[in-house]
N, CA and C atoms as an extended XYZ file, in Angstrom:
486
Properties=species:S:1:pos:R:3:atomname:S:1:resname:S:1:resid:I:1 pbc="F F F"
N       -16.768      -22.003       10.235 N   UNK     1
C       -15.446      -21.441       10.464 CA  UNK     1
C       -15.404      -20.041        9.864 C   UNK     1
N       -14.999      -19.089       10.613 N   UNK     2
C       -14.939      -17.705       10.156 CA  UNK     2
C       -13.615      -17.459        9.445 C   UNK     2
N       -13.686      -17.028        8.189 N   UNK     3
C       -12.476      -16.762        7.416 CA  UNK     3
C       -12.206      -15.269        7.482 C   UNK     3
N       -10.975      -14.910        7.783 N   UNK     4
C       -10.622      -13.499        7.884 CA  UNK     4
C       -10.530      -12.893        6.500 C   UNK     4
N       -10.931      -11.647        6.358 N   UNK     5
C       -10.862      -10.970        5.074 CA  UNK     5
C        -9.420      -10.601        4.755 C   UNK     5
N        -9.187      -10.271        3.506 N   UNK     6
C        -7.849       -9.871        3.061 CA  UNK     6
C        -7.363       -8.668        3.859 C   UNK     6
N        -8.246       -7.722        4.089 N   UNK     7
C        -7.863       -6.522        4.841 CA  UNK     7
C        -7.417       -6.873        6.255 C   UNK     7
N        -8.096       -7.812        6.871 N   UNK     8
C        -7.738       -8.222        8.220 CA  UNK     8
C        -6.365       -8.866        8.227 C   UNK     8
N        -6.105       -9.728        7.245 N   UNK     9
C        -4.786      -10.371        7.160 CA  UNK     9
C        -3.691       -9.344        6.942 C   UNK     9
N        -3.964       -8.349        6.085 N   UNK    10
C        -2.971       -7.305        5.825 CA  UNK    10
C        -2.641       -6.571        7.118 C   UNK    10
N        -3.663       -6.226        7.886 N   UNK    11
C        -3.438       -5.518        9.149 CA  UNK    11
C        -2.651       -6.380       10.138 C   UNK    11
N        -2.945       -7.671       10.168 N   UNK    12
C        -2.216       -8.577       11.059 CA  UNK    12
C        -0.748       -8.643       10.650 C   UNK    12
N        -0.493       -8.782        9.359 N   UNK    13
C         0.890       -8.880        8.866 CA  UNK    13
C         1.643       -7.595        9.142 C   UNK    13
N         1.012       -6.463        8.846 N   UNK    14
C         1.671       -5.172        9.101 CA  UNK    14
C         1.971       -5.024       10.587 C   UNK    14
N         1.026       -5.415       11.433 N   UNK    15
C         1.248       -5.339       12.879 CA  UNK    15
C         2.416       -6.200       13.320 C   UNK    15
N         2.517       -7.406       12.761 N   UNK    16
C         3.627       -8.293       13.114 CA  UNK    16
C         4.961       -7.722       12.652 C   UNK    16
N         4.973       -7.124       11.452 N   UNK    17
C         6.208       -6.511       10.954 CA  UNK    17
C         6.638       -5.370       11.870 C   UNK    17
N         5.685       -4.543       12.250 N   UNK    18
C         6.006       -3.419       13.134 CA  UNK    18
C         6.457       -3.925       14.498 C   UNK    18
N         5.754       -4.899       15.056 N   UNK    19
C         6.144       -5.452       16.345 CA  UNK    19
C         7.551       -6.039       16.268 C   UNK    19
N         7.816       -6.777       15.188 N   UNK    20
C         9.156       -7.342       14.996 CA  UNK    20
C        10.204       -6.253       14.885 C   UNK    20
N         9.879       -5.188       14.177 N   UNK    21
C        10.810       -4.070       14.045 CA  UNK    21
C        11.073       -3.398       15.376 C   UNK    21
N        10.027       -3.239       16.167 N   UNK    22
C        10.207       -2.638       17.484 CA  UNK    22
C        11.061       -3.533       18.374 C   UNK    22
N        10.866       -4.849       18.277 N   UNK    23
C        11.655       -5.790       19.051 CA  UNK    23
C        13.126       -5.699       18.650 C   UNK    23
N        13.373       -5.715       17.355 N   UNK    24
C        14.754       -5.628       16.858 CA  UNK    24
C        15.356       -4.284       17.240 C   UNK    24
N        14.575       -3.237       17.104 N   UNK    25
C        15.060       -1.905       17.422 CA  UNK    25
C        15.452       -1.802       18.888 C   UNK    25
N        14.779       -2.557       19.743 N   UNK    26
C        15.057       -2.515       21.172 CA  UNK    26
C        16.306       -3.274       21.581 C   UNK    26
N        16.840       -4.097       20.700 N   UNK    27
C        18.050       -4.852       21.043 CA  UNK    27
C        19.286       -3.981       20.890 C   UNK    27
N        20.380       -4.398       21.503 N   UNK    28
C        21.620       -3.632       21.399 CA  UNK    28
C        22.090       -3.544       19.963 C   UNK    28
N        21.959       -4.636       19.210 N   UNK    29
C        22.380       -4.633       17.820 CA  UNK    29
C        21.602       -3.564       17.048 C   UNK    29
N        20.303       -3.513       17.260 N   UNK    30
C        19.473       -2.516       16.607 CA  UNK    30
C        19.846       -1.110       17.026 C   UNK    30
N        20.183       -0.918       18.298 N   UNK    31
C        20.550        0.403       18.788 CA  UNK    31
C        21.864        0.874       18.175 C   UNK    31
N        22.807       -0.027       17.978 N   UNK    32
C        24.075        0.363       17.361 CA  UNK    32
C        23.853        0.855       15.945 C   UNK    32
N        23.071        0.129       15.160 N   UNK    33
C        22.830        0.497       13.774 CA  UNK    33
C        22.056        1.803       13.690 C   UNK    33
N        21.139        2.039       14.614 N   UNK    34
C        20.293        3.223       14.544 CA  UNK    34
C        20.845        4.388       15.361 C   UNK    34
N        22.125        4.348       15.671 N   UNK    35
C        22.714        5.405       16.494 CA  UNK    35
C        22.522        6.779       15.858 C   UNK    35
N        22.460        6.841       14.516 N   UNK    36
C        22.277        8.112       13.833 CA  UNK    36
C        20.825        8.571       13.809 C   UNK    36
N        19.896        7.739       14.249 N   UNK    37
C        18.478        8.057       14.255 CA  UNK    37
C        18.068        8.338       15.688 C   UNK    37
N        17.514        9.500       15.922 N   UNK    38
C        17.139        9.856       17.285 CA  UNK    38
C        15.991        8.986       17.780 C   UNK    38
N        15.869        8.917       19.090 N   UNK    39
C        14.793        8.133       19.691 CA  UNK    39
C        13.423        8.707       19.360 C   UNK    39
N        13.374        9.966       19.004 N   UNK    40
C        12.115       10.597       18.627 CA  UNK    40
C        11.741       10.250       17.202 C   UNK    40
N        12.713       10.234       16.312 N   UNK    41
C        12.452       10.005       14.891 CA  UNK    41
C        12.234        8.530       14.565 C   UNK    41
N        12.927        7.652       15.252 N   UNK    42
C        12.832        6.223       14.939 CA  UNK    42
C        11.386        5.697       14.944 C   UNK    42
N        10.586        5.987       15.959 N   UNK    43
C         9.199        5.492       15.920 CA  UNK    43
C         8.402        6.086       14.747 C   UNK    43
N         8.717        7.326       14.377 N   UNK    44
C         8.031        7.938       13.237 CA  UNK    44
C         8.425        7.264       11.930 C   UNK    44
N         9.686        6.858       11.841 N   UNK    45
C        10.142        6.142       10.656 CA  UNK    45
C         9.459        4.787       10.558 C   UNK    45
N         9.369        4.103       11.671 N   UNK    46
C         8.709        2.798       11.691 CA  UNK    46
C         7.253        2.963       11.267 C   UNK    46
N         6.596        3.978       11.797 N   UNK    47
C         5.203        4.227       11.440 CA  UNK    47
C         5.071        4.552        9.952 C   UNK    47
N         6.035        5.276        9.396 N   UNK    48
C         5.994        5.616        7.975 CA  UNK    48
C         6.068        4.357        7.117 C   UNK    48
N         6.972        3.451        7.470 N   UNK    49
C         7.064        2.197        6.721 CA  UNK    49
C         5.750        1.427        6.812 C   UNK    49
N         5.198        1.384        8.004 N   UNK    50
C         3.931        0.682        8.211 CA  UNK    50
C         2.819        1.308        7.371 C   UNK    50
N         2.724        2.607        7.394 N   UNK    51
C         1.652        3.298        6.666 CA  UNK    51
C         1.802        3.147        5.160 C   UNK    51
N         3.042        3.142        4.674 N   UNK    52
C         3.237        2.968        3.234 CA  UNK    52
C         2.875        1.553        2.789 C   UNK    52
N         3.208        0.562        3.594 N   UNK    53
C         2.799       -0.812        3.256 CA  UNK    53
C         1.276       -0.902        3.265 C   UNK    53
N         0.661       -0.325        4.261 N   UNK    54
C        -0.794       -0.343        4.341 CA  UNK    54
C        -1.408        0.368        3.136 C   UNK    54
N        -0.850        1.507        2.742 N   UNK    55
C        -1.328        2.224        1.555 CA  UNK    55
C        -1.272        1.316        0.327 C   UNK    55
N        -0.145        0.680        0.127 N   UNK    56
C         0.012       -0.179       -1.049 CA  UNK    56
C        -0.968       -1.345       -1.033 C   UNK    56
N        -1.181       -1.913        0.126 N   UNK    57
C        -2.136       -3.022        0.212 CA  UNK    57
C        -3.561       -2.536       -0.032 C   UNK    57
N        -3.868       -1.334        0.393 N   UNK    58
C        -5.217       -0.787        0.199 CA  UNK    58
C        -5.502       -0.419       -1.248 C   UNK    58
N        -4.450       -0.188       -2.061 N   UNK    59
C        -4.704        0.157       -3.465 CA  UNK    59
C        -4.601       -1.055       -4.397 C   UNK    59
N        -4.351       -2.241       -3.839 N   UNK    60
C        -4.453       -3.457       -4.668 CA  UNK    60
C        -5.869       -3.489       -5.216 C   UNK    60
N        -5.997       -3.803       -6.488 N   UNK    61
C        -7.320       -3.761       -7.110 CA  UNK    61
C        -8.335       -4.632       -6.374 C   UNK    61
N        -7.929       -5.832       -5.972 N   UNK    62
C        -8.871       -6.727       -5.300 CA  UNK    62
C        -9.364       -6.128       -3.977 C   UNK    62
N        -8.497       -5.436       -3.267 N   UNK    63
C        -8.860       -4.812       -1.993 CA  UNK    63
C        -9.658       -3.535       -2.236 C   UNK    63
N        -9.213       -2.746       -3.200 N   UNK    64
C        -9.877       -1.482       -3.538 CA  UNK    64
C       -11.313       -1.731       -4.007 C   UNK    64
N       -11.493       -2.741       -4.835 N   UNK    65
C       -12.839       -3.077       -5.335 CA  UNK    65
C       -13.772       -3.398       -4.166 C   UNK    65
N       -13.282       -4.185       -3.219 N   UNK    66
C       -14.117       -4.548       -2.064 CA  UNK    66
C       -14.549       -3.318       -1.287 C   UNK    66
N       -13.691       -2.295       -1.284 N   UNK    67
C       -13.987       -1.097       -0.509 CA  UNK    67
C       -14.910       -0.127       -1.242 C   UNK    67
N       -14.790       -0.016       -2.568 N   UNK    68
C       -15.531        1.031       -3.266 CA  UNK    68
C       -16.716        0.544       -4.092 C   UNK    68
N       -16.699       -0.713       -4.504 N   UNK    69
C       -17.777       -1.201       -5.378 CA  UNK    69
C       -19.062       -1.444       -4.594 C   UNK    69
N       -20.165       -0.965       -5.183 N   UNK    70
C       -21.487       -1.217       -4.624 CA  UNK    70
C       -22.379       -1.718       -5.760 C   UNK    70
N       -23.152       -2.761       -5.530 N   UNK    71
C       -24.048       -3.256       -6.574 CA  UNK    71
C       -24.939       -2.131       -7.099 C   UNK    71
N       -25.126       -2.124       -8.394 N   UNK    72
C       -25.952       -1.090       -9.017 CA  UNK    72
C       -25.180        0.148       -9.414 C   UNK    72
N       -23.915        0.193       -9.064 N   UNK    73
C       -23.071        1.338       -9.381 CA  UNK    73
C       -22.823        1.376      -10.894 C   UNK    73
N       -22.752        2.577      -11.445 N   UNK    74
C       -22.464        2.686      -12.873 CA  UNK    74
C       -20.978        2.443      -13.120 C   UNK    74
N       -20.678        2.135      -14.341 N   UNK    75
C       -19.304        1.886      -14.768 CA  UNK    75
C       -18.421        3.108      -14.501 C   UNK    75
N       -18.894        4.283      -14.868 N   UNK    76
C       -18.100        5.501      -14.668 CA  UNK    76
C       -17.950        5.827      -13.179 C   UNK    76
N       -18.992        5.518      -12.394 N   UNK    77
C       -18.885        5.735      -10.944 CA  UNK    77
C       -17.827        4.823      -10.332 C   UNK    77
N       -17.751        3.578      -10.807 N   UNK    78
C       -16.737        2.655      -10.306 CA  UNK    78
C       -15.342        3.155      -10.659 C   UNK    78
N       -15.162        3.568      -11.902 N   UNK    79
C       -13.852        4.074      -12.323 CA  UNK    79
C       -13.456        5.291      -11.486 C   UNK    79
N       -14.386        6.206      -11.309 N   UNK    80
C       -14.113        7.402      -10.507 CA  UNK    80
C       -13.796        7.042       -9.059 C   UNK    80
N       -14.577        6.143       -8.480 N   UNK    81
C       -14.375        5.753       -7.069 CA  UNK    81
C       -13.010        5.106       -6.871 C   UNK    81
N       -12.587        4.285       -7.818 N   UNK    82
C       -11.285        3.629       -7.702 CA  UNK    82
C       -10.152        4.651       -7.799 C   UNK    82
N       -10.248        5.532       -8.778 N   UNK    83
C        -9.216        6.561       -8.950 CA  UNK    83
C        -9.186        7.479       -7.737 C   UNK    83
N       -10.353        7.891       -7.288 N   UNK    84
C       -10.438        8.770       -6.119 CA  UNK    84
C        -9.885        8.091       -4.874 C   UNK    84
N       -10.181        6.809       -4.724 N   UNK    85
C        -9.677        6.062       -3.571 CA  UNK    85
C        -8.160        6.025       -3.537 C   UNK    85
N        -7.538        5.782       -4.681 N   UNK    86
C        -6.076        5.748       -4.759 CA  UNK    86
C        -5.493        7.124       -4.467 C   UNK    86
N        -6.079        8.153       -5.055 N   UNK    87
C        -5.586        9.518       -4.852 CA  UNK    87
C        -5.749        9.967       -3.403 C   UNK    87
N        -6.914        9.693       -2.827 N   UNK    88
C        -7.165       10.094       -1.435 CA  UNK    88
C        -6.192        9.413       -0.476 C   UNK    88
N        -5.996        8.110       -0.670 N   UNK    89
C        -5.058        7.366        0.181 CA  UNK    89
C        -3.648        7.938        0.044 C   UNK    89
N        -3.265        8.269       -1.183 N   UNK    90
C        -1.927        8.806       -1.425 CA  UNK    90
C        -1.756       10.143       -0.705 C   UNK    90
N        -2.724       11.034       -0.889 N   UNK    91
C        -2.651       12.347       -0.248 CA  UNK    91
C        -2.616       12.223        1.272 C   UNK    91
N        -3.306       11.239        1.797 N   UNK    92
C        -3.323       11.014        3.242 CA  UNK    92
C        -1.944       10.596        3.766 C   UNK    92
N        -1.112       10.046        2.883 N   UNK    93
C         0.194        9.530        3.299 CA  UNK    93
C         1.382       10.343        2.784 C   UNK    93
N         1.139       11.533        2.275 N   UNK    94
C         2.219       12.354        1.723 CA  UNK    94
C         3.337       12.642        2.721 C   UNK    94
N         2.999       12.849        3.963 N   UNK    95
C         4.015       13.198        4.966 CA  UNK    95
C         5.002       12.066        5.220 C   UNK    95
N         4.669       10.856        4.835 N   UNK    96
C         5.584        9.722        5.051 CA  UNK    96
C         6.866        9.897        4.246 C   UNK    96
N         6.806       10.755        3.262 N   UNK    97
C         7.979       11.032        2.418 CA  UNK    97
C         9.164       11.525        3.254 C   UNK    97
N         8.879       12.168        4.357 N   UNK    98
C         9.934       12.695        5.226 CA  UNK    98
C        10.818       11.606        5.816 C   UNK    98
N        10.286       10.396        5.950 N   UNK    99
C        10.954        9.353        6.721 CA  UNK    99
C        11.530        8.209        5.893 C   UNK    99
N        11.385        8.287        4.578 N   UNK   100
C        11.925        7.234        3.716 CA  UNK   100
C        12.863        7.868        2.690 C   UNK   100
N        13.678        7.031        2.079 N   UNK   101
C        14.616        7.540        1.082 CA  UNK   101
C        13.859        8.075       -0.131 C   UNK   101
N        14.519        8.942       -0.873 N   UNK   102
C        13.905        9.509       -2.081 CA  UNK   102
C        13.625        8.407       -3.109 C   UNK   102
N        14.521        7.438       -3.195 N   UNK   103
C        14.326        6.336       -4.146 CA  UNK   103
C        13.071        5.536       -3.796 C   UNK   103
N        12.899        5.263       -2.514 N   UNK   104
C        11.720        4.519       -2.086 CA  UNK   104
C        10.455        5.334       -2.335 C   UNK   104
N        10.502        6.614       -2.042 N   UNK   105
C         9.327        7.450       -2.268 CA  UNK   105
C         8.964        7.473       -3.755 C   UNK   105
N         9.963        7.530       -4.622 N   UNK   106
C         9.694        7.535       -6.056 CA  UNK   106
C         9.052        6.213       -6.487 C   UNK   106
N         9.423        5.118       -5.847 N   UNK   107
C         8.781        3.831       -6.139 CA  UNK   107
C         7.309        3.852       -5.725 C   UNK   107
N         7.019        4.476       -4.589 N   UNK   108
C         5.627        4.588       -4.142 CA  UNK   108
C         4.817        5.408       -5.145 C   UNK   108
N         5.382        6.523       -5.603 N   UNK   109
C         4.696        7.379       -6.583 CA  UNK   109
C         4.485        6.611       -7.891 C   UNK   109
N         5.509        5.906       -8.346 N   UNK   110
C         5.397        5.118       -9.578 CA  UNK   110
C         4.322        4.039       -9.437 C   UNK   110
N         4.253        3.417       -8.279 N   UNK   111
C         3.239        2.390       -8.036 CA  UNK   111
C         1.842        2.993       -8.092 C   UNK   111
N         1.672        4.157       -7.493 N   UNK   112
C         0.377        4.856       -7.560 CA  UNK   112
C         0.020        5.158       -9.011 C   UNK   112
N         0.969        5.708       -9.746 N   UNK   113
C         0.723        6.065      -11.150 CA  UNK   113
C         0.390        4.836      -11.994 C   UNK   113
N         1.100        3.748      -11.766 N   UNK   114
C         0.834        2.510      -12.519 CA  UNK   114
C        -0.536        1.938      -12.161 C   UNK   114
N        -0.948        2.102      -10.929 N   UNK   115
C        -2.275        1.633      -10.522 CA  UNK   115
C        -3.360        2.437      -11.236 C   UNK   115
N        -3.190        3.744      -11.281 N   UNK   116
C        -4.149        4.603      -11.989 CA  UNK   116
C        -4.181        4.254      -13.477 C   UNK   116
N        -3.011        4.055      -14.042 N   UNK   117
C        -2.902        3.687      -15.458 CA  UNK   117
C        -3.600        2.351      -15.710 C   UNK   117
N        -3.401        1.383      -14.816 N   UNK   118
C        -4.033        0.071      -14.959 CA  UNK   118
C        -5.547        0.153      -14.950 C   UNK   118
N        -6.094        0.999      -14.106 N   UNK   119
C        -7.549        1.188      -14.055 CA  UNK   119
C        -8.042        1.757      -15.376 C   UNK   119
N        -7.411        2.832      -15.816 N   UNK   120
C        -7.849        3.480      -17.052 CA  UNK   120
C        -7.689        2.567      -18.264 C   UNK   120
N        -6.612        1.790      -18.313 N   UNK   121
C        -6.415        0.849      -19.419 CA  UNK   121
C        -7.475       -0.240      -19.413 C   UNK   121
N        -7.795       -0.763      -18.248 N   UNK   122
C        -8.807       -1.814      -18.151 CA  UNK   122
C       -10.171       -1.307      -18.603 C   UNK   122
N       -10.521       -0.103      -18.178 N   UNK   123
C       -11.801        0.458      -18.598 CA  UNK   123
C       -11.801        0.747      -20.094 C   UNK   123
N       -10.672        1.218      -20.638 N   UNK   124
C       -10.577        1.486      -22.069 CA  UNK   124
C       -10.622        0.220      -22.905 C   UNK   124
N       -10.074       -0.863      -22.398 N   UNK   125
C       -10.018       -2.126      -23.135 CA  UNK   125
C       -11.332       -2.898      -23.078 C   UNK   125
N       -12.227       -2.505      -22.203 N   UNK   126
C       -13.502       -3.214      -22.016 CA  UNK   126
C       -14.674       -2.234      -22.048 C   UNK   126
N       -14.873       -1.561      -23.193 N   UNK   127
C       -15.893       -0.498      -23.236 CA  UNK   127
C       -17.328       -0.977      -23.052 C   UNK   127
N       -17.591       -2.252      -23.313 N   UNK   128
C       -18.953       -2.765      -23.199 CA  UNK   128
C       -19.256       -3.376      -21.829 C   UNK   128
N       -18.232       -3.551      -20.996 N   UNK   129
C       -18.423       -4.189      -19.692 CA  UNK   129
C       -19.091       -3.227      -18.716 C   UNK   129
N       -20.070       -3.740      -17.983 N   UNK   130
C       -20.714       -2.913      -16.957 CA  UNK   130
C       -19.834       -2.882      -15.704 C   UNK   130
N       -20.286       -2.186      -14.683 N   UNK   131
C       -19.482       -2.021      -13.466 CA  UNK   131
C       -19.195       -3.360      -12.801 C   UNK   131
N       -20.173       -4.234      -12.775 N   UNK   132
C       -19.970       -5.535      -12.149 CA  UNK   132
C       -18.890       -6.328      -12.876 C   UNK   132
N       -18.935       -6.332      -14.192 N   UNK   133
C       -17.917       -7.034      -14.983 CA  UNK   133
C       -16.552       -6.381      -14.808 C   UNK   133
N       -16.527       -5.054      -14.757 N   UNK   134
C       -15.251       -4.351      -14.565 CA  UNK   134
C       -14.671       -4.655      -13.191 C   UNK   134
N       -15.530       -4.763      -12.200 N   UNK   135
C       -15.056       -5.105      -10.853 CA  UNK   135
C       -14.382       -6.474      -10.880 C   UNK   135
N       -14.981       -7.421      -11.582 N   UNK   136
C       -14.396       -8.762      -11.679 CA  UNK   136
C       -13.091       -8.735      -12.459 C   UNK   136
N       -13.072       -8.006      -13.559 N   UNK   137
C       -11.855       -7.905      -14.378 CA  UNK   137
C       -10.719       -7.311      -13.554 C   UNK   137
N       -11.002       -6.203      -12.892 N   UNK   138
C        -9.952       -5.522      -12.126 CA  UNK   138
C        -9.535       -6.307      -10.883 C   UNK   138
N       -10.475       -6.977      -10.245 N   UNK   139
C       -10.134       -7.757       -9.046 CA  UNK   139
C        -9.168       -8.885       -9.378 C   UNK   139
N        -9.218       -9.370      -10.615 N   UNK   140
C        -8.318      -10.459      -11.003 CA  UNK   140
C        -6.991       -9.938      -11.572 C   UNK   140
N        -6.894       -8.649      -11.752 N   UNK   141
C        -5.687       -8.033      -12.320 CA  UNK   141
C        -4.687       -7.731      -11.201 C   UNK   141
N        -3.434       -8.055      -11.432 N   UNK   142
C        -2.419       -7.788      -10.409 CA  UNK   142
C        -1.576       -6.569      -10.805 C   UNK   142
N        -0.855       -6.051       -9.838 N   UNK   143
C         0.041       -4.920      -10.076 CA  UNK   143
C         1.385       -5.290       -9.452 C   UNK   143
N         2.315       -5.712      -10.283 N   UNK   144
C         3.614       -6.159       -9.782 CA  UNK   144
C         4.391       -5.021       -9.131 C   UNK   144
N         4.053       -3.783       -9.461 N   UNK   145
C         4.716       -2.640       -8.826 CA  UNK   145
C         4.455       -2.646       -7.318 C   UNK   145
N         3.258       -3.038       -6.916 N   UNK   146
C         2.943       -3.085       -5.489 CA  UNK   146
C         3.860       -4.068       -4.789 C   UNK   146
N         3.984       -5.252       -5.340 N   UNK   147
C         4.834       -6.276       -4.716 CA  UNK   147
C         6.288       -5.812       -4.634 C   UNK   147
N         6.800       -5.235       -5.717 N   UNK   148
C         8.192       -4.768       -5.714 CA  UNK   148
C         8.407       -3.639       -4.713 C   UNK   148
N         7.436       -2.755       -4.601 N   UNK   149
C         7.579       -1.632       -3.676 CA  UNK   149
C         7.485       -2.097       -2.224 C   UNK   149
N         6.625       -3.047       -1.944 N   UNK   150
C         6.549       -3.597       -0.588 CA  UNK   150
C         7.882       -4.253       -0.222 C   UNK   150
N         8.474       -4.979       -1.147 N   UNK   151
C         9.780       -5.597       -0.900 CA  UNK   151
C        10.831       -4.523       -0.638 C   UNK   151
N        10.813       -3.440       -1.400 N   UNK   152
C        11.770       -2.341       -1.197 CA  UNK   152
C        11.566       -1.675        0.163 C   UNK   152
N        10.319       -1.524        0.581 N   UNK   153
C        10.024       -0.946        1.899 CA  UNK   153
C        10.597       -1.845        2.992 C   UNK   153
N        10.350       -3.135        2.880 N   UNK   154
C        10.860       -4.067        3.883 CA  UNK   154
C        12.388       -4.047        3.920 C   UNK   154
N        13.015       -3.939        2.765 N   UNK   155
C        14.477       -3.902        2.721 CA  UNK   155
C        14.995       -2.634        3.407 C   UNK   155
N        14.426       -1.486        3.075 N   UNK   156
C        14.872       -0.240        3.701 CA  UNK   156
C        14.600       -0.264        5.194 C   UNK   156
N        13.473       -0.790        5.594 N   UNK   157
C        13.123       -0.924        7.006 CA  UNK   157
C        14.188       -1.752        7.716 C   UNK   157
N        14.514       -2.897        7.159 N   UNK   158
C        15.519       -3.773        7.769 CA  UNK   158
C        16.911       -3.152        7.762 C   UNK   158
N        17.267       -2.431        6.711 N   UNK   159
C        18.572       -1.782        6.650 CA  UNK   159
C        18.738       -0.719        7.737 C   UNK   159
N        17.660       -0.049        8.054 N   UNK   160
C        17.723        1.003        9.062 CA  UNK   160
C        17.780        0.411       10.470 C   UNK   160
N        17.015       -0.657       10.695 N   UNK   161
C        16.879       -1.179       12.046 CA  UNK   161
C        17.879       -2.253       12.439 C   UNK   161
N        18.530       -2.860       11.472 N   UNK   162
C        19.437       -3.955       11.825 CA  UNK   162
C        20.878       -3.515       11.629 C   UNK   162
């Protein structure tokens, strides 16, 4: 039996959320609520919500480790790759700020900062651990900011479309 990876499940869930949003947006009820949002901007807003959720899921330590860790990698290379991965993903999604509230954007920034802080704290707290051990430590570490920010994104998404 083929088990889907976490990344695949995330993409499926994000796709379903977007499809559901498009369905709701297409109904009369959705059109009444979004009367202040032009037909041109609405799809961009939906895409922004989707991309921000995807960004947050990609910076989860367990997902990030799977993407950047390679056997034989040094401890400092792992730390650098994780930090670089979070920063690169963030920079790639900067334009999404145009389509979400300032409060939501600040939550995304705070989540990024807390993720970076979590990496540096974990490496500082485990100075003798090699890259493989650090990968295991970080993969088991959660970031509640990600969960809270995803919930806030879904709430803002629903408030706009319903």
